[in-house]
Legacy VTK file of the C-alpha trace (Angstrom):
# vtk DataFile Version 3.0
C-alpha trace
ASCII
DATASET POLYDATA
POINTS 188 float
5.309 26.528 12.761
7.667 26.593 9.827
7.698 23.516 7.128
11.424 23.587 6.858
13.682 22.676 9.744
16.627 22.429 8.167
18.035 19.767 10.586
17.603 16.987 7.124
20.116 19.662 5.457
23.124 16.581 6.139
21.346 13.602 5.113
19.544 12.562 8.589
16.153 12.396 9.855
14.752 12.108 13.025
12.560 8.691 13.660
9.663 8.749 16.312
11.415 8.879 20.060
14.424 11.349 18.359
17.088 8.924 17.235
18.707 10.662 14.737
19.235 8.377 11.158
20.510 8.481 7.283
17.909 8.898 4.940
18.937 6.376 3.032
18.431 3.983 5.929
16.292 1.050 5.217
13.720 2.195 7.801
12.981 5.386 6.185
12.696 3.647 2.434
9.730 1.959 4.087
8.153 4.345 5.583
8.746 6.903 2.847
7.155 4.123 0.558
4.119 3.941 2.646
3.634 7.621 2.336
4.296 7.122 -1.279
1.525 4.683 -1.306
-0.653 6.939 0.239
-0.040 9.676 -2.442
-0.756 7.487 -4.975
-4.233 6.530 -3.487
-5.079 9.720 -2.799
-4.800 10.136 -6.440
-6.686 7.341 -7.035
-9.380 8.831 -4.984
-8.991 11.938 -6.543
-10.416 10.361 -9.359
-12.581 7.777 -8.172
-16.513 8.592 -8.492
-17.616 5.501 -6.410
-18.739 5.938 -2.995
-18.328 3.525 -1.521
-14.548 3.197 -3.660
-13.621 5.981 -1.990
-15.066 5.072 1.128
-12.760 1.880 1.695
-9.836 4.409 -0.170
-10.581 6.922 2.835
-10.261 3.921 5.703
-6.975 2.539 3.968
-5.089 5.990 4.133
-5.879 6.141 7.419
-4.372 3.114 8.702
-1.264 3.675 6.379
-0.984 6.528 8.422
-0.551 4.229 11.141
1.628 1.978 9.595
4.186 4.794 8.554
3.985 5.658 11.942
4.523 2.156 13.258
7.258 1.568 10.560
9.205 4.599 12.305
9.679 3.068 15.378
11.514 0.203 16.769
9.590 -2.438 17.192
11.155 -2.481 21.077
10.830 1.461 21.771
10.156 2.904 24.473
7.087 5.208 22.680
3.789 3.445 23.685
1.899 6.230 21.934
2.817 5.579 18.480
0.058 3.867 16.770
0.780 0.188 15.553
-0.613 -1.925 13.350
-2.853 -5.128 14.615
-3.619 -8.798 13.556
-7.453 -6.199 13.918
-6.161 -4.238 10.217
-5.275 -7.210 8.778
-8.727 -9.413 9.232
-10.504 -6.423 8.512
-8.653 -5.730 5.127
-9.136 -9.801 4.326
-12.743 -9.791 5.350
-13.514 -6.182 2.508
-11.256 -9.094 0.024
-13.792 -11.468 0.592
-16.802 -9.189 0.430
-15.697 -7.648 -2.717
-14.060 -11.022 -4.466
-18.017 -12.475 -3.775
-19.111 -9.152 -6.439
-16.167 -9.917 -9.449
-16.218 -13.098 -11.455
-13.575 -15.449 -10.708
-10.508 -15.448 -11.999
-9.557 -18.005 -14.773
-6.359 -15.924 -16.187
-4.005 -13.608 -15.185
-4.582 -9.572 -15.630
-3.396 -6.771 -16.853
-2.886 -3.584 -14.926
-5.252 -0.776 -16.797
-8.938 -0.080 -17.335
-10.264 3.151 -15.716
-7.970 5.734 -14.202
-9.410 5.254 -10.696
-8.050 1.085 -11.329
-5.149 1.763 -13.539
-4.007 3.714 -10.045
-5.111 1.455 -7.886
-3.035 -1.540 -9.659
-0.020 1.350 -9.456
-0.379 1.388 -5.899
-0.324 -2.519 -5.965
3.241 -2.315 -7.045
4.279 0.738 -4.608
2.780 -1.149 -1.967
4.525 -3.952 -2.978
7.358 -2.379 -2.826
6.555 -1.199 0.247
6.345 -4.611 1.725
10.155 -5.839 0.073
11.612 -3.018 2.576
9.538 -3.728 5.059
10.742 -7.355 5.440
13.970 -6.633 5.720
13.194 -5.072 8.691
11.042 -7.860 10.075
13.876 -10.070 9.342
16.022 -8.174 11.569
13.509 -8.244 14.645
13.174 -4.702 14.091
9.176 -3.958 13.095
6.780 -6.153 13.707
4.766 -8.814 11.911
1.984 -7.415 11.392
3.037 -4.365 9.969
4.775 -7.356 7.631
1.379 -8.622 6.669
-0.822 -5.646 6.190
1.131 -4.284 3.411
1.362 -7.944 2.134
-2.514 -8.356 2.571
-2.840 -4.749 1.620
-1.465 -5.580 -1.580
-3.861 -8.784 -2.567
-6.602 -6.184 -1.525
-5.921 -3.271 -3.744
-5.657 -5.427 -7.089
-9.349 -6.893 -5.667
-10.240 -3.319 -5.491
-8.973 -2.601 -8.982
-10.753 -5.307 -11.050
-13.979 -3.935 -8.958
-13.587 -0.371 -9.506
-12.851 -1.674 -13.101
-16.589 -3.472 -12.943
-18.491 -1.007 -11.674
-17.029 1.356 -13.801
-18.401 -0.970 -16.738
-14.664 -1.189 -17.815
-12.907 -4.596 -19.222
-9.956 -5.868 -18.060
-7.322 -7.004 -20.106
-6.431 -10.437 -20.169
-3.133 -11.475 -20.322
-2.796 -13.193 -23.803
0.742 -15.242 -24.060
-0.192 -15.883 -28.120
0.344 -11.450 -28.934
3.114 -10.842 -26.975
6.358 -10.081 -28.967
8.230 -12.495 -30.750
4.480 -14.392 -30.591
2.978 -15.294 -34.095
-0.623 -14.833 -33.626
LINES 1 189
188 0 1 2 3 4 5 6 7 8 9 10 11 12 13 14 15 16 17 18 19 20 21 22 23 24 25 26 27 28 29 30 31 32 33 34 35 36 37 38 39 40 41 42 43 44 45 46 47 48 49 50 51 52 53 54 55 56 57 58 59 60 61 62 63 64 65 66 67 68 69 70 71 72 73 74 75 76 77 78 79 80 81 82 83 84 85 86 87 88 89 90 91 92 93 94 95 96 97 98 99 100 101 102 103 104 105 106 107 108 109 110 111 112 113 114 115 116 117 118 119 120 121 122 123 124 125 126 127 128 129 130 131 132 133 134 135 136 137 138 139 140 141 142 143 144 145 146 147 148 149 150 151 152 153 154 155 156 157 158 159 160 161 162 163 164 165 166 167 168 169 170 171 172 173 174 175 176 177 178 179 180 181 182 183 184 185 186 187
């Protein structure tokens, strides 16, 4: 199978089911951003040395492929073989958030993104996840994707924040707390 098909040379691509759409459609932006998110998580895994975190991220990457397929297939599509994000996927992330938070000190102020390499990349992934969520919400408002797809992205961004904090803790790297008095124009 050739990697290039030349079918996208005129600015169009195919959805699952064969429908041709412009590459700048919101749906393409949504699942393209999920693909970007998956790549960033893969990069975080490459810098991560914690087996527990790697295992968690591997499952997230698998779920992001499901989400990508879900977003690439209109909700009313007759293609029943396409996997979809489910309430179970959301519950799983919520349980993981609760488990990780129980191992962390409670937040008392805002945390600046950064710290260890894996944590920094997880913070970056969180911001890309939020962008994917914004694109997905546009589709959701039109009734073109499921509630679960947008809810999953919302929970995933929360999870990535908590996992970044946990990655810093397990690496022995202190979080940087946002100090409003040391910003530009402030007096220390």
